[in-house]
C-alpha positions as CSV (number, residue, x, y, z in Angstrom):
1,X,-10.0,-25.3,-14.6
2,X,-13.7,-25.2,-15.3
3,X,-15.3,-22.6,-17.5
4,X,-16.9,-21.1,-14.4
5,X,-13.7,-21.2,-12.6
6,X,-12.3,-19.3,-15.6
7,X,-14.8,-16.8,-15.4
8,X,-14.2,-16.2,-12.0
9,X,-10.5,-15.6,-12.2
10,X,-11.1,-13.3,-15.5
11,X,-13.5,-10.9,-13.2
12,X,-11.2,-11.0,-10.5
13,X,-8.3,-10.0,-12.4
14,X,-10.6,-7.2,-14.0
15,X,-11.4,-5.8,-10.5
16,X,-7.8,-6.7,-8.8
17,X,-5.7,-6.1,-11.8
18,X,-2.2,-6.1,-9.6
19,X,-2.8,-9.9,-8.2
20,X,-5.3,-9.4,-5.6
21,X,-3.4,-6.2,-4.3
22,X,-4.4,-2.7,-4.4
23,X,-2.2,0.1,-5.1
24,X,-0.9,2.6,-2.3
25,X,1.2,5.9,-2.8
26,X,3.9,5.4,-0.8
27,X,6.6,8.6,0.1
28,X,10.4,7.2,0.8
29,X,12.9,9.6,2.2
30,X,16.0,9.6,4.2
31,X,15.2,10.2,8.0
32,X,17.4,12.3,10.2
33,X,19.2,9.1,11.9
34,X,20.4,7.4,8.7
35,X,17.4,5.1,8.5
36,X,14.9,5.2,5.4
37,X,11.5,6.5,6.3
38,X,8.4,5.2,4.4
39,X,5.0,6.9,4.7
40,X,1.5,6.1,3.0
41,X,-0.4,9.5,2.9
42,X,-3.6,8.0,2.5
43,X,-3.4,6.0,5.8
44,X,-3.2,8.6,8.5
45,X,-0.4,7.6,10.8
46,X,0.9,4.8,8.7
47,X,4.7,5.2,8.9
48,X,7.4,2.5,9.0
49,X,11.3,2.8,8.4
50,X,14.3,0.6,7.7
51,X,17.8,0.6,7.2
52,X,17.6,0.9,3.6
53,X,15.3,1.7,1.2
54,X,14.6,-2.1,0.3
55,X,13.9,-2.5,4.2
56,X,11.5,0.5,4.5
57,X,9.7,-0.9,1.2
58,X,9.4,-3.8,2.8
59,X,8.1,-2.8,6.4
60,X,5.6,-0.2,4.8
61,X,4.1,-2.9,3.2
62,X,3.2,-4.8,6.1
63,X,2.3,-1.6,8.1
64,X,0.0,-1.2,5.2
65,X,-1.5,-4.8,5.4
66,X,-1.8,-4.7,8.9
67,X,-3.6,-1.2,8.8
68,X,-6.1,-2.5,6.4
69,X,-6.6,-5.4,8.0
70,X,-7.0,-3.9,11.1
71,X,-9.6,-1.4,9.7
72,X,-11.7,-4.3,8.4
73,X,-11.8,-6.4,11.3
74,X,-13.2,-3.5,13.3
75,X,-15.7,-2.9,10.3
76,X,-14.5,0.6,9.8
77,X,-14.1,2.0,6.2
78,X,-10.7,1.7,4.5
79,X,-9.7,5.1,2.9
80,X,-9.7,5.4,-0.8
81,X,-6.3,5.8,-2.4
82,X,-6.1,8.9,-4.6
83,X,-3.0,9.2,-6.5
84,X,-1.7,12.6,-7.1
85,X,1.6,13.5,-6.8
86,X,3.7,16.9,-8.2
87,X,7.3,17.9,-7.7
88,X,8.1,21.3,-7.6
89,X,11.2,23.2,-8.3
90,X,11.6,26.2,-5.7
């Protein structure tokens, strides 16, 4: 790898510390039909489900990728992610 390539990779890792991926908050909960539901609150309407938690996670990852890709292809802004979650005892 050349010095130029190494410098580029360092910068890339600084901008995308998760291997080129962005982080999105996802909420997972059991649905009424026995499936697990997964939602991405920062992407309105981005919801998926699966028979297991693992399947729901895999499905929401695919849904998020498709959602963001569609926005980018249409020249629309991709909403920022704002991590803020609370668990309240009531």
